[in-house]
DSSP file (Angstrom, degrees, kcal/mol; ACC not computed):
  #  RESIDUE AA STRUCTURE BP1 BP2  ACC     N-H-->O    O-->H-N    N-H-->O    O-->H-N    TCO  KAPPA ALPHA  PHI   PSI    X-CA   Y-CA   Z-CA
    1    1 A M              0   0    0      0, 0.0   101,-0.1     0, 0.0     2,-0.1   0.000 360.0 360.0 360.0 132.1   -8.8   14.3   18.8
    2    2 A H     >  -     0   0    0      1,-0.1     4,-2.5     4,-0.0     5,-0.2  -0.335 360.0-112.3 -73.1 155.5   -5.7   15.8   20.4
    3    3 A K  H  > S+     0   0    0      1,-0.2     4,-2.8     2,-0.2     5,-0.2   0.882 116.4  52.0 -55.4 -43.8   -2.6   16.7   18.4
    4    4 A D  H  > S+     0   0    0      1,-0.2     4,-1.9     2,-0.2    -1,-0.2   0.902 110.8  47.5 -62.7 -41.1   -0.5   14.0   20.1
    5    5 A K  H  > S+     0   0    0      2,-0.2     4,-2.0     1,-0.2    -1,-0.2   0.899 112.1  50.4 -66.7 -40.3   -3.1   11.3   19.3
    6    6 A L  H  X S+     0   0    0     -4,-2.5     4,-2.5     1,-0.2    -2,-0.2   0.928 110.1  49.4 -62.6 -46.2   -3.4   12.5   15.7
    7    7 A Y  H  X S+     0   0    0     -4,-2.8     4,-2.5     1,-0.2    -1,-0.2   0.864 108.4  54.0 -63.2 -35.1    0.4   12.4   15.3
    8    8 A A  H  X S+     0   0    0     -4,-1.9     4,-2.3    -5,-0.2    -1,-0.2   0.909 109.5  47.9 -64.1 -41.2    0.4    8.9   16.7
    9    9 A K  H  X S+     0   0    0     -4,-2.0     4,-2.5     2,-0.2    -2,-0.2   0.911 111.5  49.7 -64.8 -43.0   -2.2    7.8   14.1
   10   10 A I  H  X S+     0   0    0     -4,-2.5     4,-2.3     1,-0.2    -2,-0.2   0.907 111.3  49.8 -63.1 -41.2   -0.2    9.5   11.3
   11   11 A G  H  X S+     0   0    0     -4,-2.5     4,-2.3     2,-0.2    -2,-0.2   0.904 109.9  50.5 -62.7 -41.8    2.9    7.7   12.5
   12   12 A E  H  X S+     0   0    0     -4,-2.3     4,-2.5     2,-0.2    -2,-0.2   0.902 110.1  50.2 -64.0 -41.0    1.1    4.4   12.6
   13   13 A L  H  X S+     0   0    0     -4,-2.5     4,-2.7     2,-0.2     5,-0.2   0.921 109.6  51.2 -61.6 -43.8   -0.2    4.9    9.1
   14   14 A T  H  X S+     0   0    0     -4,-2.3     4,-2.3     1,-0.2    -2,-0.2   0.921 112.1  46.3 -60.2 -45.1    3.4    5.7    7.9
   15   15 A I  H  X S+     0   0    0     -4,-2.3     4,-2.8     2,-0.2     5,-0.2   0.911 111.9  51.3 -64.5 -43.0    4.7    2.5    9.5
   16   16 A Q  H  X S+     0   0    0     -4,-2.5     4,-2.4     1,-0.2    -2,-0.2   0.923 111.5  46.6 -61.9 -45.1    1.9    0.4    8.0
   17   17 A F  H  X S+     0   0    0     -4,-2.7     4,-2.3     2,-0.2    -1,-0.2   0.923 114.0  48.0 -64.2 -43.4    2.5    1.7    4.5
   18   18 A A  H  X S+     0   0    0     -4,-2.3     4,-2.2    -5,-0.2    -2,-0.2   0.916 112.3  48.9 -63.3 -43.5    6.2    1.2    4.8
   19   19 A T  H  X S+     0   0    0     -4,-2.8     4,-2.3     1,-0.2    -1,-0.2   0.910 110.3  51.8 -62.3 -42.6    5.8   -2.3    6.1
   20   20 A L  H  X S+     0   0    0     -4,-2.4     4,-2.2    -5,-0.2    -2,-0.2   0.917 109.2  49.7 -60.8 -44.2    3.3   -3.1    3.3
   21   21 A E  H  X S+     0   0    0     -4,-2.3     4,-2.1     1,-0.2    -1,-0.2   0.900 110.4  50.3 -63.2 -40.5    5.8   -1.9    0.7
   22   22 A H  H  X S+     0   0    0     -4,-2.2     4,-2.1     2,-0.2    -1,-0.2   0.893 109.9  50.6 -65.0 -39.0    8.6   -4.0    2.2
   23   23 A R  H  X S+     0   0    0     -4,-2.3     4,-2.3     2,-0.2    -2,-0.2   0.897 109.8  50.5 -65.1 -39.4    6.3   -7.1    2.2
   24   24 A L  H  X S+     0   0    0     -4,-2.2     4,-2.4     2,-0.2    -2,-0.2   0.884 107.9  53.2 -65.0 -37.9    5.5   -6.5   -1.5
   25   25 A Q  H  X S+     0   0    0     -4,-2.1     4,-2.2     2,-0.2    -2,-0.2   0.912 109.6  48.2 -62.5 -42.1    9.2   -6.2   -2.3
   26   26 A S  H  X S+     0   0    0     -4,-2.1     4,-2.2     2,-0.2    -2,-0.2   0.899 109.9  53.1 -63.0 -40.9    9.8   -9.6   -0.6
   27   27 A L  H  X S+     0   0    0     -4,-2.3     4,-2.5     1,-0.2    -2,-0.2   0.919 109.3  48.2 -60.2 -45.3    6.9  -11.0   -2.6
   28   28 A L  H  X S+     0   0    0     -4,-2.4     4,-2.7     1,-0.2     5,-0.2   0.907 109.3  53.0 -63.3 -42.2    8.3   -9.8   -5.9
   29   29 A K  H  X>S+     0   0    0     -4,-2.2     4,-1.7     1,-0.2     5,-0.9   0.902 111.1  46.7 -61.4 -40.9   11.7  -11.2   -5.0
   30   30 A I  H  <5S+     0   0    0     -4,-2.2    -2,-0.2     2,-0.2    -1,-0.2   0.917 112.0  50.8 -66.0 -43.7   10.2  -14.6   -4.4
   31   31 A L  H  <5S+     0   0    0     -4,-2.5    -2,-0.2     1,-0.2    -1,-0.2   0.898 110.1  49.0 -62.0 -40.4    8.2  -14.4   -7.6
   32   32 A I  H  <5S-     0   0    0     -4,-2.7    -1,-0.2    -5,-0.2    -2,-0.2   0.864  99.2-143.6 -67.2 -34.1   11.2  -13.6   -9.6
   33   33 A G  T  <5 +     0   0    0     -4,-1.7     2,-0.4     1,-0.3    -3,-0.2   0.666  44.4 151.0  80.9  16.0   13.1  -16.4   -8.0
   34   34 A E      < -     0   0    0     -5,-0.9    -1,-0.3     1,-0.1    -2,-0.1  -0.687  30.2-174.2 -87.3 130.3   16.3  -14.5   -7.9
   35   35 A T        +     0   0    0     -2,-0.4    -1,-0.1    -3,-0.1     2,-0.1   0.401  44.1 123.4-101.4   0.7   18.7  -15.3   -5.1
   36   36 A S    >>  -     0   0    0      1,-0.2     3,-0.9     2,-0.1     4,-0.5  -0.403  60.5-142.2 -64.0 134.2   21.2  -12.6   -6.0
   37   37 A T  T 34 S+     0   0    0      1,-0.2    -1,-0.2     2,-0.1     3,-0.1   0.628 100.4  60.3 -72.0 -11.1   21.8  -10.3   -3.0
   38   38 A L  T 3> S+     0   0    0      1,-0.1     4,-2.1     2,-0.1     5,-0.4   0.664  83.4  79.9 -87.9 -17.3   21.9   -7.4   -5.5
   39   39 A M  H <>>S+     0   0    0     -3,-0.9     5,-1.9     1,-0.2     4,-1.6   0.930  96.4  41.8 -57.9 -49.6   18.4   -7.9   -6.8
   40   40 A G  H  <>S+     0   0    0     -4,-0.5     5,-3.0     3,-0.2     6,-0.3   0.977 117.9  41.4 -64.3 -58.4   16.7   -6.1   -3.9
   41   41 A P  H  45S+     0   0    0      0, 0.0    -1,-0.2     0, 0.0    -2,-0.2   0.835 124.0  35.8 -63.5 -33.0   19.0   -3.1   -3.4
   42   42 A F  H  <5S+     0   0    0     -4,-2.1    -2,-0.2     3,-0.1    -3,-0.2   0.689 135.0   7.7 -97.1 -18.2   19.5   -2.3   -7.1
   43   43 A F  T ><5S+     0   0    0     -4,-1.6     3,-0.7    -5,-0.4     4,-0.3   0.689 124.7  41.3-127.0 -58.0   16.2   -3.1   -8.6
   44   44 A I  G > <S+     0   0    0     -5,-1.9     3,-1.5     1,-0.2    -4,-0.2   0.911 112.2  51.6 -69.2 -44.2   13.3   -4.0   -6.4
   45   45 A H  G 3 <S+     0   0    0     -5,-3.0    -1,-0.2     1,-0.3    -5,-0.1   0.592 102.2  63.3 -72.8  -9.0   13.8   -1.4   -3.6
   46   46 A E  G <  S+     0   0    0     -3,-0.7     2,-0.3    -6,-0.3    -1,-0.3   0.549  81.8 103.3 -87.6  -8.7   14.0    1.4   -6.2
   47   47 A L    <   -     0   0    0     -3,-1.5     2,-0.1    -4,-0.3   -22,-0.0  -0.545  67.6-134.2 -81.7 135.4   10.4    0.8   -7.3
   48   48 A N     >  -     0   0    0     -2,-0.3     4,-2.9     1,-0.1     5,-0.2  -0.357  36.1 -97.1 -76.1 170.5    7.6    3.2   -6.3
   49   49 A L  H  > S+     0   0    0      1,-0.2     4,-2.6     2,-0.2     5,-0.2   0.875 122.3  52.5 -60.8 -40.9    4.4    1.6   -5.0
   50   50 A F  H  > S+     0   0    0      2,-0.2     4,-2.0     1,-0.2    -1,-0.2   0.949 115.3  40.1 -59.9 -50.5    2.6    1.9   -8.4
   51   51 A V  H  > S+     0   0    0      2,-0.2     4,-3.0     1,-0.2     5,-0.2   0.884 113.5  55.3 -67.3 -39.3    5.4    0.2  -10.3
   52   52 A L  H  X S+     0   0    0     -4,-2.9     4,-2.6     2,-0.2     5,-0.2   0.929 108.9  46.9 -60.2 -46.3    5.9   -2.3   -7.6
   53   53 A L  H  X S+     0   0    0     -4,-2.6     4,-2.2    -5,-0.2    -1,-0.2   0.916 113.8  48.5 -61.4 -43.1    2.2   -3.4   -7.7
   54   54 A R  H  X S+     0   0    0     -4,-2.0     4,-2.5    -5,-0.2    -2,-0.2   0.919 112.5  47.6 -64.1 -44.1    2.4   -3.6  -11.5
   55   55 A K  H  X S+     0   0    0     -4,-3.0     4,-2.8     2,-0.2     5,-0.3   0.916 110.6  51.3 -65.1 -43.7    5.6   -5.6  -11.5
   56   56 A V  H  X S+     0   0    0     -4,-2.6     4,-2.5    -5,-0.2    -1,-0.2   0.935 112.7  47.4 -58.2 -45.6    4.3   -8.1   -8.9
   57   57 A G  H  X S+     0   0    0     -4,-2.2     4,-2.1    -5,-0.2    -2,-0.2   0.915 113.6  46.5 -62.6 -44.7    1.1   -8.5  -11.0
   58   58 A L  H  X S+     0   0    0     -4,-2.5     4,-1.3     2,-0.2    -2,-0.2   0.937 115.9  43.7 -64.6 -47.9    3.0   -9.1  -14.2
   59   59 A V  H  X S+     0   0    0     -4,-2.8     4,-3.1     1,-0.2     5,-0.3   0.896 112.9  53.5 -65.9 -39.1    5.5  -11.5  -12.8
   60   60 A A  H  X S+     0   0    0     -4,-2.5     4,-2.9    -5,-0.3    -1,-0.2   0.897 102.8  56.9 -63.2 -40.8    2.7  -13.4  -10.9
   61   61 A R  H  < S+     0   0    0     -4,-2.1    -1,-0.2     1,-0.2    -2,-0.2   0.862 115.6  38.3 -60.3 -33.9    0.6  -13.9  -14.0
   62   62 A Y  H >< S+     0   0    0     -4,-1.3     3,-1.1    -3,-0.2    -2,-0.2   0.944 121.0  41.7 -78.8 -51.4    3.6  -15.6  -15.6
   63   63 A Q  H 3< S+     0   0    0     -4,-3.1     3,-0.3     1,-0.2    -2,-0.2   0.792 121.0  41.1 -70.2 -28.7    4.9  -17.5  -12.6
   64   64 A L  T >< S+     0   0    0     -4,-2.9     3,-2.3    -5,-0.3     7,-0.3   0.103  73.1 119.2-107.9  21.7    1.5  -18.6  -11.3
   65   65 A R  T <  S+     0   0    0     -3,-1.1     3,-0.2     1,-0.3    -1,-0.2   0.720  79.8  49.6 -61.6 -19.6   -0.1  -19.5  -14.6
   66   66 A D  T 3  S+     0   0    0     -3,-0.3     2,-0.3     1,-0.2    -1,-0.3   0.346 105.6  59.8 -99.4   5.7   -0.5  -23.1  -13.3
   67   67 A D    <>  +     0   0    0     -3,-2.3     4,-2.4     1,-0.1     5,-0.2  -0.690  57.9 172.1-134.6  80.7   -2.1  -22.0   -9.9
   68   68 A E  H  > S+     0   0    0     -2,-0.3     4,-2.7     1,-0.2     5,-0.2   0.845  77.4  54.4 -60.5 -37.4   -5.3  -20.1  -10.6
   69   69 A E  H  > S+     0   0    0      2,-0.2     4,-2.3     1,-0.2    -1,-0.2   0.939 111.5  43.0 -65.4 -46.9   -6.3  -20.0   -7.0
   70   70 A L  H  > S+     0   0    0      2,-0.2     4,-2.5     1,-0.2    -2,-0.2   0.909 115.0  50.4 -65.3 -42.0   -3.1  -18.4   -5.7
   71   71 A L  H  X S+     0   0    0     -4,-2.4     4,-2.8    -7,-0.3     5,-0.2   0.917 110.2  50.3 -62.0 -43.1   -3.0  -16.0   -8.7
   72   72 A H  H  X S+     0   0    0     -4,-2.7     4,-2.3    -5,-0.2    -2,-0.2   0.928 111.7  47.6 -60.0 -46.1   -6.6  -15.0   -8.0
   73   73 A D  H  X S+     0   0    0     -4,-2.3     4,-2.0     2,-0.2    -2,-0.2   0.906 113.4  48.5 -62.3 -41.9   -5.8  -14.4   -4.3
   74   74 A L  H  X S+     0   0    0     -4,-2.5     4,-2.6     2,-0.2    -2,-0.2   0.932 111.8  48.0 -65.0 -46.0   -2.7  -12.4   -5.2
   75   75 A E  H  X S+     0   0    0     -4,-2.8     4,-2.1     1,-0.2    -1,-0.2   0.876 110.1  52.8 -64.8 -36.6   -4.5  -10.2   -7.8
   76   76 A R  H  X S+     0   0    0     -4,-2.3     4,-1.9    -5,-0.2    -1,-0.2   0.914 110.9  47.5 -62.9 -42.2   -7.3   -9.5   -5.3
   77   77 A T  H  X S+     0   0    0     -4,-2.0     4,-2.3     2,-0.2    -2,-0.2   0.913 110.6  51.3 -65.4 -43.4   -4.8   -8.4   -2.7
   78   78 A L  H  X S+     0   0    0     -4,-2.6     4,-2.7     1,-0.2    -1,-0.2   0.885 108.5  52.4 -61.2 -38.2   -3.0   -6.2   -5.2
   79   79 A K  H  X S+     0   0    0     -4,-2.1     4,-1.8     2,-0.2    -1,-0.2   0.908 108.9  49.6 -64.6 -42.0   -6.3   -4.6   -6.2
   80   80 A R  H  X S+     0   0    0     -4,-1.9     4,-0.7     2,-0.2    -2,-0.2   0.913 113.5  46.2 -61.9 -43.1   -7.1   -3.8   -2.5
   81   81 A I  H >X S+     0   0    0     -4,-2.3     3,-1.1     1,-0.2     4,-0.7   0.911 109.3  54.0 -67.7 -41.9   -3.6   -2.2   -2.1
   82   82 A N  H >X S+     0   0    0     -4,-2.7     3,-0.9     1,-0.3     4,-0.6   0.855 101.6  59.8 -60.9 -34.3   -3.9   -0.3   -5.3
   83   83 A A  H 3< S+     0   0    0     -4,-1.8     4,-0.3     1,-0.2    -1,-0.3   0.764 109.0  44.3 -64.5 -24.2   -7.2    1.2   -4.1
   84   84 A M  H <X S+     0   0    0     -3,-1.1     4,-2.2    -4,-0.7    -1,-0.2   0.510  90.6  89.4 -95.1  -6.5   -5.3    2.6   -1.1
   85   85 A R  H <X S+     0   0    0     -3,-0.9     4,-2.3    -4,-0.7     5,-0.2   0.905  86.0  48.0 -62.2 -46.0   -2.3    3.9   -3.1
   86   86 A D  H  X S+     0   0    0     -4,-0.6     4,-2.4     1,-0.2    -1,-0.2   0.882 111.4  52.2 -63.0 -37.0   -3.7    7.4   -3.9
   87   87 A L  H  > S+     0   0    0     -4,-0.3     4,-2.7     2,-0.2    -1,-0.2   0.898 107.5  52.2 -64.9 -40.1   -4.6    7.8   -0.2
   88   88 A R  H  X S+     0   0    0     -4,-2.2     4,-2.5     2,-0.2     5,-0.2   0.935 110.2  48.2 -59.3 -47.3   -1.1    6.9    0.7
   89   89 A N  H  X S+     0   0    0     -4,-2.3     4,-3.0     1,-0.2     5,-0.3   0.891 111.3  50.8 -63.0 -39.0    0.3    9.5   -1.7
   90   90 A L  H  X S+     0   0    0     -4,-2.4     4,-2.4     1,-0.2    -1,-0.2   0.940 112.2  46.2 -61.6 -47.4   -2.1   12.1   -0.2
   91   91 A L  H  < S+     0   0    0     -4,-2.7    -2,-0.2     1,-0.2    -1,-0.2   0.871 120.2  39.2 -65.4 -36.7   -1.1   11.3    3.3
   92   92 A V  H  < S+     0   0    0     -4,-2.5    -2,-0.2    -5,-0.2    -1,-0.2   0.890 131.4  23.8 -80.5 -40.3    2.6   11.4    2.5
   93   93 A H  H  < S+     0   0    0     -4,-3.0    -3,-0.2    -5,-0.2    -2,-0.2   0.506  97.9 104.7-108.3  -5.8    2.7   14.3    0.0
   94   94 A G  S  < S-     0   0    0     -4,-2.4     2,-0.6    -5,-0.3    17,-0.2  -0.212  75.5-107.0 -75.8 166.7   -0.4   16.3    1.0
   95   95 A E  E     -A  110   0A   0     15,-2.6    15,-2.8     2,-0.0     2,-0.3  -0.859  37.2-143.8 -95.9 118.2   -0.6   19.6    2.8
   96   96 A W  E     -A  109   0A   0     -2,-0.6     2,-0.5    13,-0.2    13,-0.2  -0.648  16.9-173.3 -90.3 135.1   -1.9   19.0    6.3
   97   97 A H  E     -A  108   0A   0     11,-2.5    11,-2.4    -2,-0.3     2,-0.4  -0.967  11.7-156.9-127.7 114.2   -4.2   21.5    8.2
   98   98 A L  E     -A  107   0A   0     -2,-0.5     2,-0.5     9,-0.2     9,-0.2  -0.735   9.6-167.2 -94.3 136.1   -5.0   20.6   11.8
   99   99 A D    >   +     0   0    0      7,-3.8     3,-0.8    -2,-0.4     6,-0.1  -0.841   7.8 178.0-120.4  91.5   -8.1   22.0   13.5
  100  100 A E  T 3  S+     0   0    0     -2,-0.5    -1,-0.1     1,-0.2     7,-0.1   0.687  77.9  59.6 -69.1 -17.7   -7.5   21.3   17.2
  101  101 A E  T 3  S+     0   0    0     -3,-0.1     2,-0.3     5,-0.1    -1,-0.2   0.779  88.9  84.3 -80.6 -27.3  -10.8   22.9   18.1
  102  102 A S    <   -     0   0    0     -3,-0.8    -3,-0.1     1,-0.1     0, 0.0  -0.588  53.8-170.0 -82.8 135.0  -13.0   20.6   16.0
  103  103 A K  S    S+     0   0    0     -2,-0.3    -1,-0.1     2,-0.1    -3,-0.0   0.778  84.7  46.5 -87.9 -31.3  -14.0   17.3   17.5
  104  104 A A  S    S+     0   0    0      1,-0.2    27,-0.2    26,-0.1    -2,-0.0   0.954 126.7  13.3 -81.8 -52.4  -15.4   15.8   14.3
  105  105 A C        +     0   0    0     25,-0.1    -1,-0.2     1,-0.1    25,-0.2  -0.771  62.8 169.1-129.4  86.7  -12.8   16.5   11.6
  106  106 A P        +     0   0    0      0, 0.0    -7,-3.8     0, 0.0     2,-0.4   0.602  64.6  43.5 -77.6  -9.3   -9.5   17.6   13.2
  107  107 A V  E     -AB  98 129A   0     22,-1.4    22,-2.7    -9,-0.2     2,-0.4  -0.995  54.0-171.8-143.3 139.3   -7.5   17.4   10.0
  108  108 A T  E     -AB  97 128A   0    -11,-2.4   -11,-2.5    -2,-0.4     2,-0.5  -0.990  12.5-157.0-123.0 134.7   -7.8   18.3    6.4
  109  109 A V  E     -AB  96 127A   0     18,-3.2    18,-2.3    -2,-0.4     2,-0.4  -0.961   8.9-153.4-116.0 124.1   -5.3   17.2    3.8
  110  110 A R  E     -AB  95 126A   0    -15,-2.8   -15,-2.6    -2,-0.5     2,-0.5  -0.778   4.4-161.5 -99.6 138.9   -5.0   19.2    0.6
  111  111 A D  E     - B   0 125A   0     14,-2.8    14,-2.1    -2,-0.4   -17,-0.1  -0.981   7.0-174.1-119.1 120.7   -3.8   17.8   -2.7
  112  112 A F        +     0   0    0     -2,-0.5     2,-0.2    12,-0.2    -1,-0.1   0.330  43.9 123.7 -97.2   6.8   -2.6   20.3   -5.3
  113  113 A K        -     0   0    0     12,-0.1     2,-0.2     1,-0.1    -2,-0.1  -0.494  69.4-112.7 -69.8 134.0   -2.0   17.7   -8.0
  114  114 A M        -     0   0    0     -2,-0.2     2,-0.4     9,-0.1     9,-0.2  -0.474  40.8-177.0 -67.4 133.5   -4.0   18.5  -11.2
  115  115 A R  E     -C  122   0B   0      7,-2.7     7,-3.4    -2,-0.2     2,-0.7  -0.983  26.6-138.2-133.9 145.5   -6.8   16.0  -11.9
  116  116 A Y  E     +C  121   0B   0     -2,-0.4     2,-0.4     5,-0.2     5,-0.2  -0.914  37.3 164.8-102.2 112.6   -9.2   15.6  -14.7
  117  117 A D  E >   -C  120   0B   0      3,-3.1     3,-1.5    -2,-0.7    -2,-0.1  -0.993  60.3 -11.6-137.2 127.7  -12.6   14.7  -13.1
  118  118 A D  T 3  S-     0   0    0     -2,-0.4    -1,-0.1     1,-0.3     3,-0.1   0.874 128.8 -50.5  52.6  43.2  -16.1   14.8  -14.6
  119  119 A G  T 3  S+     0   0    0      1,-0.2     2,-0.3    -3,-0.1    -1,-0.3   0.577 121.6  94.5  77.7   9.3  -14.9   16.7  -17.7
  120  120 A Q  E <  S-C  117   0B   0     -3,-1.5    -3,-3.1     2,-0.0     2,-0.5  -0.971  72.8-121.5-134.9 148.9  -13.1   19.4  -15.7
  121  121 A W  E     -C  116   0B   0     -2,-0.3     2,-0.4    -5,-0.2    -5,-0.2  -0.750  27.9-166.2 -85.0 131.8   -9.6   20.1  -14.5
  122  122 A Q  E     -C  115   0B   0     -7,-3.4    -7,-2.7    -2,-0.5     3,-0.1  -0.974  14.2-176.0-119.2 133.6   -9.3   20.4  -10.7
  123  123 A E  S    S+     0   0    0     -2,-0.4     2,-0.3     1,-0.2    -1,-0.1   0.448  70.6  39.2-108.2  -0.9   -6.2   21.8   -9.1
  124  124 A L        +     0   0    0     -9,-0.1     2,-0.4     2,-0.0    -1,-0.2  -0.948  56.5 175.5-150.1 127.3   -7.1   21.4   -5.5
  125  125 A T  E     -B  111   0A   0    -14,-2.1   -14,-2.8    -2,-0.3     2,-0.4  -0.975  13.7-155.2-126.3 147.7   -8.9   18.6   -3.6
  126  126 A E  E     -B  110   0A   0     -2,-0.4     2,-0.4   -16,-0.2   -16,-0.2  -0.972   6.2-170.3-123.4 137.3   -9.4   18.4    0.1
  127  127 A T  E     -B  109   0A   0    -18,-2.3   -18,-3.2    -2,-0.4     2,-0.4  -0.992  11.4-150.2-124.9 131.4   -9.9   15.3    2.2
  128  128 A T  E     -B  108   0A   0     -2,-0.4     2,-0.4   -20,-0.2   -20,-0.2  -0.801  11.3-167.7-103.6 145.5  -10.9   15.4    5.8
  129  129 A F  E     -B  107   0A   0    -22,-2.7   -22,-1.4    -2,-0.4     2,-0.2  -0.982   7.2-176.6-130.6 141.0  -10.0   12.8    8.4
  130  130 A N     >  -     0   0    0     -2,-0.4     4,-2.2   -25,-0.2     5,-0.2  -0.705  49.2 -89.3-120.4-178.8  -11.2   12.1   11.9
  131  131 A E  H  > S+     0   0    0     -2,-0.2     4,-2.5     1,-0.2     5,-0.2   0.888 125.2  52.9 -60.5 -40.5  -10.0    9.5   14.3
  132  132 A K  H  > S+     0   0    0      2,-0.2     4,-2.5     1,-0.2    -1,-0.2   0.927 109.7  47.6 -62.7 -46.3  -12.5    6.9   13.1
  133  133 A K  H  > S+     0   0    0      1,-0.2     4,-2.2     2,-0.2    -1,-0.2   0.911 113.3  48.1 -62.3 -42.6  -11.4    7.3    9.4
  134  134 A L  H  X S+     0   0    0     -4,-2.2     4,-2.2     2,-0.2    -1,-0.2   0.904 111.8  49.7 -65.4 -40.7   -7.7    7.1   10.3
  135  135 A T  H  X S+     0   0    0     -4,-2.5     4,-2.2    -5,-0.2    -2,-0.2   0.902 110.0  51.0 -64.6 -41.6   -8.3    4.0   12.5
  136  136 A Q  H  X S+     0   0    0     -4,-2.5     4,-2.4     1,-0.2    -1,-0.2   0.902 110.1  49.5 -62.7 -40.9  -10.2    2.3    9.7
  137  137 A L  H  X S+     0   0    0     -4,-2.2     4,-2.6     2,-0.2    -2,-0.2   0.902 108.8  52.6 -65.4 -40.3   -7.4    3.0    7.2
  138  138 A I  H  X S+     0   0    0     -4,-2.2     4,-2.5     1,-0.2    -1,-0.2   0.915 110.6  48.1 -60.2 -42.9   -4.9    1.6    9.7
  139  139 A R  H  X S+     0   0    0     -4,-2.2     4,-2.6     2,-0.2    -2,-0.2   0.902 110.6  50.9 -65.4 -41.3   -7.0   -1.6   10.0
  140  140 A R  H  X S+     0   0    0     -4,-2.4     4,-2.5     2,-0.2    -2,-0.2   0.918 112.1  47.4 -62.0 -42.5   -7.3   -1.9    6.2
  141  141 A L  H  X S+     0   0    0     -4,-2.6     4,-2.6     2,-0.2    -2,-0.2   0.911 111.0  50.8 -64.9 -42.3   -3.5   -1.5    5.8
  142  142 A D  H  X S+     0   0    0     -4,-2.5     4,-2.3     2,-0.2    -2,-0.2   0.922 111.2  49.1 -60.8 -44.1   -2.9   -4.1    8.5
  143  143 A G  H  X S+     0   0    0     -4,-2.6     4,-2.1     2,-0.2    -2,-0.2   0.910 111.3  48.4 -61.9 -43.8   -5.2   -6.5    6.8
  144  144 A A  H  X S+     0   0    0     -4,-2.5     4,-2.3     1,-0.2    -1,-0.2   0.900 110.6  52.1 -64.3 -39.9   -3.6   -6.0    3.4
  145  145 A G  H  X S+     0   0    0     -4,-2.6     4,-2.4     1,-0.2    -2,-0.2   0.896 109.3  49.2 -62.4 -40.6   -0.1   -6.5    5.0
  146  146 A L  H  X S+     0   0    0     -4,-2.3     4,-2.4     2,-0.2    -1,-0.2   0.872 109.1  53.2 -66.2 -37.1   -1.3   -9.8    6.6
  147  147 A E  H  X S+     0   0    0     -4,-2.1     4,-2.3     2,-0.2    -2,-0.2   0.924 110.2  46.9 -62.7 -44.0   -2.7  -10.9    3.2
  148  148 A V  H  X S+     0   0    0     -4,-2.3     4,-2.6     2,-0.2    -2,-0.2   0.917 111.1  52.1 -64.3 -42.3    0.7  -10.2    1.6
  149  149 A E  H  X S+     0   0    0     -4,-2.4     4,-2.0     1,-0.2    -1,-0.2   0.909 110.2  48.9 -59.0 -42.4    2.5  -12.0    4.4
  150  150 A H  H  X S+     0   0    0     -4,-2.4     4,-2.3     2,-0.2    -1,-0.2   0.897 110.2  51.0 -64.7 -40.9    0.2  -15.0    3.9
  151  151 A L  H  X S+     0   0    0     -4,-2.3     4,-2.5     2,-0.2    -2,-0.2   0.894 107.3  53.9 -63.6 -39.8    0.9  -14.9    0.1
  152  152 A V  H  X S+     0   0    0     -4,-2.6     4,-2.5     2,-0.2    -2,-0.2   0.933 109.5  47.9 -59.3 -46.0    4.6  -14.9    0.8
  153  153 A R  H  X S+     0   0    0     -4,-2.0     4,-2.6     1,-0.2    -2,-0.2   0.911 111.0  50.8 -62.0 -42.4    4.3  -18.0    2.9
  154  154 A R  H  X S+     0   0    0     -4,-2.3     4,-2.0     1,-0.2    -1,-0.2   0.898 111.7  47.7 -62.9 -39.7    2.2  -19.8    0.3
  155  155 A L  H  X S+     0   0    0     -4,-2.5     4,-1.9     2,-0.2    -2,-0.2   0.902 111.5  50.2 -67.7 -40.5    4.7  -19.0   -2.4
  156  156 A Q  H  X S+     0   0    0     -4,-2.5     4,-1.6     1,-0.2    -2,-0.2   0.912 111.5  48.3 -63.9 -41.5    7.6  -20.2   -0.2
  157  157 A E  H  < S+     0   0    0     -4,-2.6    -1,-0.2     1,-0.2    -2,-0.2   0.883 110.0  53.1 -64.0 -38.0    5.7  -23.4    0.5
  158  158 A R  H  < S+     0   0    0     -4,-2.0    -1,-0.2     1,-0.2    -2,-0.2   0.855 112.4  44.6 -65.0 -36.0    5.1  -23.8   -3.2
  159  159 A Q  H  < S+     0   0    0     -4,-1.9    -1,-0.2    -5,-0.1    -2,-0.2   0.727  94.6  88.9 -83.9 -22.9    8.8  -23.4   -4.0
  160  160 A S  S  < S-     0   0    0     -4,-1.6     2,-0.1    -5,-0.2    -4,-0.0  -0.584  86.1-111.6 -80.2 137.5   10.1  -25.7   -1.2
  161  161 A P        -     0   0    0      0, 0.0    -1,-0.1     0, 0.0    -2,-0.1  -0.378  26.1-125.7 -68.3 141.5   10.4  -29.4   -2.2
  162  162 A T              0   0    0      1,-0.1    -4,-0.0    -4,-0.1    -5,-0.0  -0.720 360.0 360.0 -87.8 137.3    8.0  -31.8   -0.6
  163  163 A P              0   0    0      0, 0.0    -1,-0.1     0, 0.0     0, 0.0   0.491 360.0 360.0 -73.1 360.0    9.7  -34.8    1.2
């Protein structure tokens, strides 16, 4: 994969993750039911993805306690997004190494965060990506974003009075 194509994929991933986070912020605002224009800028938009997912889940369990199906769908979506959270952090904060000569794995991303895995501390992990892996991740993110968008619509319909 050429450098320009790789950078385009990285840009697409960045946009997908940002869009997903904004959709989750909208979801939280709807769940809270707050109409204050200060709620988003001062509280919701300050949350990192981990905290945002946790807050959406906590508020949803309370607000949707009478709608098991919607709560189940929301929790399933949050679980899917949470599974991609570490990958997002790796892509955003990792150290990128491009191998323009390689056709199979043109990029390796290093993570220097200390992890305790299988009874041992590890201080460096490497993840390799090729075009196929990056494309699959983009599709997963797009799907999760569409799921959140659908949940937002369902919540809005639930809150609007029926004539």
